C-alpha positions in Angstrom: -96.9 178.2 125.9 -94.2 176.7 128.1 -91.4 178.8 129.2 -87.8 178.0 130.1 -87.9 177.0 133.7 -84.2 176.5 134.4 -82.5 179.1 136.5 -79.6 179.4 134.1 -77.0 180.2 136.9 -75.3 177.5 139.0 -72.4 177.6 141.4 -71.1 174.1 140.6 -71.2 171.7 137.7 -73.5 168.9 138.8 -72.8 165.5 137.5 -74.9 162.3 137.9 -73.4 160.5 140.9 -73.8 156.9 141.7 -74.3 157.5 145.4 -77.1 155.0 145.7 -75.3 152.1 144.2 -71.7 151.1 145.1 -71.3 149.2 141.9 -73.5 149.0 138.8 -73.1 147.5 135.4 -73.3 150.9 133.6 -70.6 152.4 135.9 -68.3 149.5 135.6 -68.8 149.3 131.8 -68.0 153.0 131.5 -64.8 152.6 133.5 -63.6 149.8 131.4 -64.7 151.4 128.1 -62.9 154.6 128.6 -59.9 153.0 127.1 -61.9 153.4 123.9 -62.4 157.1 124.5 -65.8 156.8 126.0 -67.0 159.4 128.6 -65.3 158.7 131.9 -67.2 157.6 135.0 -65.2 157.1 138.2 -65.4 153.6 139.7 -62.1 153.3 141.6 -60.3 155.8 143.7 -56.6 156.6 143.3 -54.5 155.7 146.3 -52.4 158.5 147.9 -49.1 159.3 146.1 -49.9 156.9 143.3 -47.7 158.7 140.9 -44.3 160.3 141.1 -44.8 161.1 137.5 -47.7 160.6 135.1 -46.3 157.4 133.6 -46.0 155.5 136.8 -48.5 153.5 138.9 -48.4 151.2 142.0 -48.7 147.5 142.0 -52.4 146.5 142.2 -51.7 144.1 145.1 -50.8 146.9 147.4 -53.7 148.6 149.3 -53.9 152.4 149.2 -52.5 152.6 152.7 -49.2 151.0 151.6 -48.6 153.3 148.6 -47.8 156.5 150.5 -44.4 158.1 150.9 -41.4 156.0 152.2 -40.9 155.5 155.9 -39.3 158.5 157.5 -40.2 160.9 154.7 -41.5 164.3 155.9 -45.3 164.7 155.8 -46.1 167.8 153.9 -49.4 169.3 155.0 -51.4 171.1 152.3 -51.9 174.8 152.7 -54.6 176.0 155.0 -55.9 178.7 152.6 -56.9 177.6 149.1 -58.1 181.0 147.7 -58.9 184.6 148.6 -61.8 186.6 147.3 -61.2 190.3 147.8 -58.9 189.3 150.7 -61.6 187.1 152.2 -60.0 183.7 152.8 -61.4 180.4 151.6 -59.9 177.7 153.8 -59.2 174.1 152.8 -61.7 173.0 155.4 -64.5 174.8 153.7 -63.5 173.5 150.3 -63.4 170.0 151.8 -66.9 170.3 153.1 -68.1 171.5 149.7 -66.4 168.6 147.9 -67.9 166.1 150.3 -71.3 167.7 149.8 -71.1 167.3 146.0 -68.9 164.2 145.6 -68.5 162.5 148.9 -70.8 159.5 148.2 -69.4 159.0 144.7 -65.7 159.1 145.8 -66.4 156.9 148.8 -68.0 154.3 146.5 -64.7 154.3 144.5 -62.6 153.9 147.6 -64.8 151.0 148.8 -64.7 149.3 145.4 -60.9 149.7 145.1 -60.4 148.2 148.6 -62.5 145.2 147.6 -60.7 144.4 144.4 -57.3 144.9 146.1 -58.2 142.3 148.7 -59.5 139.9 146.1 -56.4 140.3 143.9 -54.2 139.6 147.0 -56.2 136.5 147.8 -55.8 135.2 144.3 -52.1 136.2 144.2 -52.7 138.5 141.3 -50.6 141.6 140.8 -50.6 144.4 138.3 -47.2 146.1 138.1 -46.5 149.7 137.1 -45.0 148.4 133.9 -48.2 146.5 133.1 -50.2 149.7 133.5 -47.8 151.7 131.4 -47.7 149.0 128.7 -51.6 149.1 128.5 -51.6 152.9 128.3 -49.1 152.6 125.4 -51.2 150.0 123.7 -54.3 152.1 123.9 -52.5 155.2 122.6 -51.1 153.2 119.7 -54.6 151.9 119.0 -55.6 155.5 118.3 -52.4 156.2 116.5 -51.2 158.7 119.0 -48.0 159.1 121.0 -48.7 158.2 124.7 -48.1 161.7 126.0 -50.6 163.2 123.4 -53.1 160.5 124.2 -53.0 161.3 127.9 -53.2 165.1 127.2 -56.2 164.4 124.9 -58.0 162.4 127.7 -57.4 165.2 130.2 -58.5 167.9 127.8 -61.5 166.2 126.3 -62.7 164.0 129.2 -61.2 165.8 132.2 -59.3 162.7 133.3 -55.8 163.3 134.6 -53.1 160.7 133.8 -52.9 159.7 137.5 -56.7 159.1 137.7 -56.8 157.4 134.3 -54.1 154.9 135.4 -55.6 154.2 138.8 -59.4 154.4 138.0 -59.5 152.9 134.6 -56.4 151.0 133.5 -55.5 149.4 136.8 -59.0 147.9 137.5 -59.4 146.8 133.9 -56.1 144.8 134.0 -56.9 143.4 137.4 -60.4 142.3 136.3 -59.0 140.7 133.1 -56.7 138.6 135.2 -59.3 137.7 137.8 -61.8 136.7 135.0 -59.3 135.3 132.4 -61.2 132.0 132.1 -64.5 133.7 131.3 -63.0 135.9 128.6 -62.2 133.3 125.9 -63.7 134.1 122.5 -65.1 131.3 120.3 -64.9 131.3 116.5 -68.7 131.5 116.3 -68.7 134.6 118.4 -65.9 136.1 116.2 -67.9 135.4 113.0 -71.0 137.0 114.5 -69.0 140.1 115.5 -67.5 140.3 112.0 -71.0 140.1 110.5 -72.4 142.8 112.7 -69.5 145.1 112.0 -68.9 144.6 108.3 -71.9 142.6 107.0 -74.9 144.1 105.2 -77.3 146.5 106.9 -80.8 147.7 106.4 -81.7 151.4 106.5 -85.1 151.8 108.2 -87.6 154.1 109.8 -89.7 152.7 112.7 -92.8 153.5 114.7 -93.0 152.2 118.3 -96.4 151.7 119.9 -97.5 150.3 123.3 -101.0 149.3 122.4 -101.8 146.5 120.0 -105.0 148.0 118.8 -103.3 151.4 118.0 -100.5 149.5 116.3 -103.0 147.8 113.9 -104.5 151.2 113.2 -101.2 152.9 112.5 -100.0 149.9 110.4 -103.0 150.3 108.2 -102.2 154.0 107.7 -98.6 153.2 107.0 -99.3 150.5 104.4 -101.9 152.8 102.7 -99.5 155.7 102.3 -95.9 154.5 102.7 -94.6 157.8 101.5 -96.0 159.5 104.7 -94.3 157.0 107.1 -91.9 159.7 108.4 -94.7 162.1 109.3 -96.7 159.2 110.8 -93.7 158.3 113.0 -93.3 161.8 114.2 -97.0 162.0 115.2 -97.7 158.6 116.6 -94.5 156.8 117.7 -94.0 156.5 121.4 -90.2 156.5 121.0 -89.3 160.2 121.3 -85.8 159.9 119.9 -86.7 158.3 116.6 -90.0 160.2 116.4 -88.1 163.5 116.4 -86.1 162.2 113.4 -89.2 161.1 111.5 -88.7 157.5 112.6 -85.1 157.2 111.2 -82.7 155.1 113.3 -79.2 153.8 112.6 -79.0 151.0 110.1 -80.0 147.6 111.5 -77.3 145.0 111.5 -77.2 141.3 112.4 -76.4 140.1 116.0 -76.6 143.5 117.6 -80.2 143.8 118.9 -83.5 142.0 119.0 -83.4 139.0 116.7 -87.0 139.3 115.6 -86.5 143.0 114.6 -83.4 142.1 112.7 -85.2 139.2 110.9 -88.1 141.5 110.0 -85.8 144.2 108.7 -83.7 141.9 106.5 -86.9 140.5 104.9 -88.0 143.9 103.6 -87.5 145.3 100.1 -87.0 149.0 99.7 -90.1 151.1 100.6 -91.8 148.0 102.0 -93.6 148.1 105.3 -93.1 145.3 107.8 -95.8 143.4 109.7 -96.2 144.5 113.3 -93.3 143.1 115.3 -93.9 142.6 119.0 -90.8 143.2 121.2 -91.5 142.7 124.9 -94.5 145.0 125.6 -94.0 147.1 122.5 -95.3 146.9 118.9 -92.9 148.0 116.2 -93.5 148.8 112.5 -90.6 149.2 110.1 -90.2 150.8 106.7 -87.2 149.9 104.6 -85.4 152.9 103.2 -82.7 150.9 101.4 -79.7 148.6 102.1 -76.0 148.9 102.7 -73.8 146.4 101.1 -71.3 144.3 103.1 -67.8 145.7 103.4 -65.0 143.2 102.4 -62.0 143.5 104.7 -59.1 141.2 105.5 -60.1 139.0 108.4 -56.5 138.7 109.5 -56.4 142.5 110.1 -59.7 143.0 111.8 -60.1 139.7 113.8 -57.7 140.8 116.6 -59.6 144.0 117.1 -62.9 142.2 117.1 -61.6 139.7 119.6 -60.4 142.6 121.9 -63.9 144.2 121.7 -65.6 140.9 122.5 -63.3 140.4 125.5 -64.0 143.9 126.8 -67.8 143.2 126.4 -67.5 140.0 128.4 -65.3 141.7 130.9 -68.1 144.2 131.7 -70.5 141.5 132.5 -68.0 139.3 134.3 -66.6 142.2 136.2 -70.1 143.4 137.3 -71.0 139.9 138.5 -67.7 139.7 140.4 -68.3 143.0 142.2 -71.8 141.9 143.2 -70.3 138.8 144.8 -67.6 140.8 146.5 -70.1 143.2 147.9 -72.4 140.4 149.1 -69.6 138.6 150.9 -67.9 141.8 152.3 -68.6 143.5 155.7 -69.1 147.1 154.8 -70.2 149.9 157.2 -71.0 153.2 155.4 -70.7 155.7 158.2 -71.0 158.7 155.8 -74.6 157.8 154.9 -75.7 156.5 158.3 -75.9 159.3 161.0 -76.1 156.7 163.8 -72.9 154.9 162.6 -71.3 158.3 162.1 -71.8 159.2 165.7 -70.5 155.8 166.9 -67.4 156.2 164.7 -66.4 159.8 164.5 -63.9 160.7 161.8 -64.7 157.4 159.9 -66.3 157.4 156.4 -66.5 153.6 156.0 -65.1 150.3 157.2 -64.5 147.6 154.6 -63.6 144.2 156.0 -62.1 145.9 159.0 -60.1 148.4 156.8 -61.0 151.9 157.9 -61.5 154.7 155.4 -61.2 157.9 157.4 -63.0 161.1 156.7 -59.6 162.9 156.1 -58.7 160.3 153.5 -62.1 160.7 151.8 -61.9 164.5 152.0 -58.4 164.6 150.6 -59.4 162.3 147.8 -62.4 164.5 147.0 -60.2 167.6 146.8 -57.7 165.8 144.7 -60.3 164.8 142.2 -62.8 167.6 142.2 -61.2 170.4 144.2 -60.4 172.7 141.3 -64.0 172.7 139.9 -65.6 172.9 143.4 -63.3 175.8 144.3 -64.5 177.7 141.3 -68.1 177.5 142.6 -67.0 178.3 146.1 -65.2 181.5 144.9 -68.4 182.5 143.0 -70.5 182.0 146.0 -68.2 184.2 148.1 -68.3 186.9 145.4 -72.1 186.9 145.4 -72.3 186.9 149.2 -70.0 189.9 149.4 -72.0 191.8 146.8 -75.2 191.1 148.7 -73.6 192.4 151.9 -72.3 195.5 150.1 -75.8 196.2 148.7 -77.4 195.4 152.1 -79.6 192.8 150.4 -80.3 189.3 151.7 -81.9 186.1 150.3 -84.8 184.9 152.5 -86.5 181.5 152.4 -89.6 183.1 150.9 -87.5 184.2 148.0 -86.2 180.7 147.4 -89.7 179.3 147.7 -91.0 181.8 145.1 -88.2 181.0 142.6 -88.9 177.3 142.9 -92.6 177.9 142.4 -91.9 180.1 139.3 -89.7 177.4 137.8 -92.4 174.8 138.4 -95.1 176.8 136.7 -92.8 177.7 133.8 -92.1 174.0 133.2 -95.7 173.0 133.4 -95.5 171.4 136.9 -98.8 172.6 138.3 -101.8 171.4 140.3 -105.3 171.2 139.0 -106.0 174.7 140.5 -103.1 176.2 138.5 -100.8 176.5 141.5 -97.2 175.3 141.4 -96.7 171.7 142.2 -93.4 172.3 143.9 -92.8 168.7 144.9 -93.4 167.4 141.4 -90.9 169.9 140.1 -88.3 169.0 142.7 -88.7 165.3 142.0 -88.3 166.0 138.2 -85.3 168.3 138.3 -83.4 166.4 141.0 -83.8 163.2 139.0 -82.8 164.9 135.8 -79.7 166.5 137.3 -78.9 163.5 139.6 -78.6 165.6 142.7 -80.4 166.1 146.0 -83.0 168.8 146.5 -80.6 170.6 148.9 -77.9 170.7 146.3 -80.3 171.9 143.6 -81.5 174.8 145.8 -77.9 175.7 147.0 -76.3 175.6 143.5 -79.0 176.6 141.2 -81.9 178.4 143.0 -79.9 180.5 145.5 -77.5 182.1 143.0 -80.4 182.9 140.6 -82.4 184.6 143.4 -79.3 186.4 144.7 -78.3 187.8 141.3 -81.9 188.8 140.6 -81.9 190.8 143.8 -78.5 192.4 143.0 -79.7 193.3 139.5 -83.0 194.8 140.6 -86.1 195.3 138.6 -84.8 197.3 135.6 -85.9 195.1 132.7 -87.8 196.8 129.8 -89.9 194.9 127.3 -91.0 197.0 124.4 -94.1 196.5 122.3 -91.8 195.7 119.3 -90.2 192.9 121.4 -93.7 191.4 122.1 -94.7 191.5 118.5 -91.5 189.8 117.4 -92.1 187.2 120.1 -95.6 186.6 118.8 -94.4 186.3 115.2 -91.7 183.9 116.2 -94.0 181.6 118.2 -97.2 181.7 116.3 -96.4 183.1 112.8 -95.9 181.1 109.6 -92.7 179.2 109.1 -90.9 177.9 106.0 -90.6 174.2 105.6 -87.1 173.6 104.2 -84.5 171.0 103.6 -81.0 172.0 104.2 -77.5 171.0 103.2 -74.7 172.2 105.5 -71.2 172.3 104.0 -67.8 173.1 105.6 -66.3 175.1 102.7 -67.5 177.5 100.1 -65.9 175.5 97.4 -67.8 172.3 98.3 -70.9 174.4 98.7 -70.6 175.7 95.2 -70.1 172.2 93.8 -73.2 170.8 95.7 -75.3 173.9 94.8 -74.6 173.3 91.1 -75.7 169.7 91.4 -78.9 170.8 93.2 -79.7 173.4 90.6 -79.4 170.9 87.7 -82.2 168.8 89.3 -84.2 170.9 91.7 -86.4 168.1 93.2 -87.0 167.0 96.7 -85.6 163.5 96.0 -82.4 164.8 94.5 -81.9 167.4 97.2 -82.4 164.7 99.8 -79.8 162.5 98.2 -77.3 165.4 98.1 -78.0 166.1 101.8 -77.5 162.5 102.7 -74.2 162.4 100.8 -72.6 165.8 101.4 -74.1 167.5 104.5 -71.6 167.7 107.4 -74.4 168.2 110.0 -75.3 164.7 111.3 -79.1 165.2 111.9 -79.8 166.8 108.5 -77.7 164.2 106.8 -79.5 161.3 108.4 -82.9 162.9 107.6 -82.0 163.6 104.0 -81.9 167.4 104.7 -85.1 167.6 106.7 -84.8 170.4 109.4 -87.4 172.0 111.7 -89.4 174.8 109.9 -87.6 178.1 109.9 -89.2 180.9 111.9 -88.8 184.7 111.8 -86.7 186.3 114.5 -84.8 183.1 115.3 -81.4 184.7 115.6 -80.1 184.1 112.1 -81.6 187.0 110.0 -79.7 186.3 106.8 -80.8 182.6 106.7 -84.4 183.6 107.6 -84.6 186.2 104.9 -83.3 183.7 102.3 -85.9 181.1 103.5 -88.8 183.5 103.4 -87.9 184.8 100.0 -88.2 181.3 98.5 -91.2 179.8 96.7 -92.0 176.1 97.0 -89.5 174.1 94.8 -86.9 176.8 94.8 -83.3 176.4 95.9 -81.6 179.2 97.8 -78.3 180.8 97.2 -75.4 179.8 99.4 -75.8 181.3 102.9 -72.8 181.6 105.2 -73.7 181.0 108.9 -70.6 181.2 111.0 -68.0 178.8 109.7 -70.5 176.8 107.6 -72.3 177.3 104.4 -76.0 176.4 103.9 -78.2 175.6 100.9 -82.0 175.5 101.4 -84.7 173.8 99.4 -88.2 175.2 100.0 -91.0 172.7 100.4 -93.7 175.2 101.4 -95.0 177.2 104.4 -96.7 176.2 107.7 -100.0 177.9 108.6 -99.9 180.5 111.4 -101.3 179.3 114.7 -104.8 180.7 115.2 -104.4 182.7 118.4 -105.0 186.3 119.2 -102.1 188.4 120.3 -103.9 189.6 123.4 -104.5 186.0 124.5 -100.8 185.2 124.7 -99.4 188.7 125.3 -98.8 188.1 129.0 -97.1 184.8 128.5 -94.8 186.3 125.9 -94.1 189.2 128.2 -93.2 186.9 131.1 -91.0 184.7 129.0 -89.1 187.6 127.4 -88.7 189.4 130.8 -87.2 186.3 132.4 -84.7 185.9 129.5 -83.7 189.5 129.6 -83.3 189.3 133.3 -81.0 186.3 133.0 -78.9 188.3 130.5 -78.7 191.2 133.0 -77.7 188.8 135.7 -74.9 187.4 133.5 -73.6 190.9 132.7 -73.7 191.9 136.4 -71.9 188.8 137.4 -69.2 189.3 134.8 -68.8 192.9 136.1 -68.5 191.6 139.6 -65.7 189.3 138.5 -63.9 192.0 136.5 -63.8 194.3 139.5 -62.8 191.7 142.1 -59.5 190.4 143.4 -59.4 186.6 143.3 -56.3 184.6 144.1 -56.7 180.9 143.5 -53.9 179.1 145.2 -55.1 175.7 144.1 -54.9 176.6 140.4 -52.0 179.0 140.9 -53.7 181.9 139.3 -53.9 185.6 140.3 -56.1 188.1 138.6 -56.4 191.9 138.8 -59.3 194.2 138.1 -59.5 195.2 134.4 -60.0 198.9 135.4 -57.2 200.0 137.7 -58.4 201.7 140.8 -61.9 200.4 140.7 -63.3 197.5 142.6 -66.7 196.3 143.5 -65.8 196.6 147.2 -64.1 200.0 147.3 -60.7 198.5 147.9 -58.1 200.2 145.7 -55.6 197.3 146.1 -57.8 194.5 144.8 -56.9 192.4 141.7 -59.2 190.7 139.1 -61.7 187.9 139.3 -60.7 184.7 137.7 -62.1 183.8 134.4 -64.9 181.3 134.1 -63.8 177.9 135.4 -62.7 175.0 133.2 -65.4 173.5 131.0 -67.9 176.2 131.9 -68.2 174.8 135.4 -68.7 178.1 137.1 -71.5 180.7 137.4 -72.9 181.6 134.0 -76.0 181.5 131.8 -74.3 180.0 128.7 -75.5 183.1 126.8 -73.6 186.0 125.5 -74.1 189.2 127.5 -74.7 190.9 124.2 -77.5 188.6 123.0 -80.0 190.4 120.9 -83.8 190.4 121.3 -84.0 188.2 118.1 -81.8 185.6 119.9 -84.0 185.8 123.0 -87.0 185.2 120.9 -85.3 182.3 119.2 -85.1 180.6 122.6 -88.8 181.3 123.3 -91.1 178.3 123.4 -92.7 177.1 120.3 -96.5 176.6 120.1 
């Protein structure tokens, strides 16, 4: 039984940073592709005073140092204090250090990259004017059939990219690179025809099994050809590709000119239900099963060719742009003082030198605060709040407490040595790679707050015998194997339910799920969902499932804003294990989860009873209960609400989570 090893509480939102690589193909591709609403990744830094208003931007040929306020304009220093927590000040200097700790390397990379491209544009006599940038933003907004202001608001709301950052980090470099690489971006007719075929041509729906050993591939291929109807189950058990295996081998339809030619050729030769020969792709061995075909879509080439040409140019731009940056980095003289302690001592106050252009620590700090200050300040406020509560309760967090929490997480997630002890280094290697952070940041932002709140909450968690029995039943009891159709409205659910009732077969129900289900995974898998357990947090759905006999269709079950129809395929057998053998594991798991809920409740209480003035966000909050504070100060006002996008302390669980919901999150056997 493997328990949840995450700490559940973090001071900051940790993002994968590209600290180790100044320019990479994925990062550059993401920066260019954000114009198509992909997730943003910062590649270029915004120069100071880039915008006077959201729709403006500087000429690309001007370096950041030349885009500041006009000569003679008064220099306005930012406020020294950025927030107060129960009248305890958080100064800008502290916020700057936190921002550098979390984002310094990432933002410095963007400043270096921007400096390089500005120099190269100047050398090639290439400029990008504010009007060019605005025209490109307008074009992209029109592409999504949105007014420009709504498009920018949508980017900020959904992607966290402000108009200023979008113009300087995405649109400006894209336009600059287009002009620098114009000769390499021409699209041939053959390329356009292939793009049309891959987008609108026929496709093959397939399942696949991926293996890494040729002998095993032959064995699995024999099993698949003997029983093609069990290909999905075979993929789930034997395929080495976890993503497709979890979906019973189902992958998106295969189209021409998008992937490995030998796989595409094999897929297009198959008839429905036919199994392919073993296809070797690199060091892997792939087996396909055809599930059907999608016909070509006939569209007007005059309408779609311009869009296809744009997409091809953007694809070429990613490759060409990455090659260009590699050359610029190879030919540039770059000293990264931030990551080199010796250089840092030789050049105090300097973050980097790029071809003799100095990027100062103040410039870097200000840029970090401009980009990430709001989110980092949320975490800093939370840390102050916890530290104050520790002092009030006369409790401290010692290194041995930190070490014990890391060891607990390691054991919970199966990172152990042969003797059963925690393999702390293996756990730290795994979690830091997964989160894209250093071990110091992981300990500071995840481990420390968890340990601190556990100490504040104390040992008051009660696990009843009934809780343990429910946990045992949820993990080791029988489950109902079902298919499910998820609908968005009762009216549509009634229509689909009637169609299912008229032909209550697995095949018909699967076709209905594929056609009508609004839930992507169940639709792709023809309604297949994981077996339904007892005490999983949805009692009405569970009761309906456990009341069904094989071949029966349920009534319509409302779950939140959706409506579900189930088709019962049978039951799983209970796991053969004695309650007493796993009682301690269940107890430990439930106790940890209940403890996290108590921690979340306590933290919310601390925020409710605290005074927090966030000058950066311009927010002031007062305690919910007048006259009461967590720090015996009758004049205090309220803690701020949780930070934007959930980037402050929190477990992600409701404080009122039931035992059933706890058990639902318990590990499965």
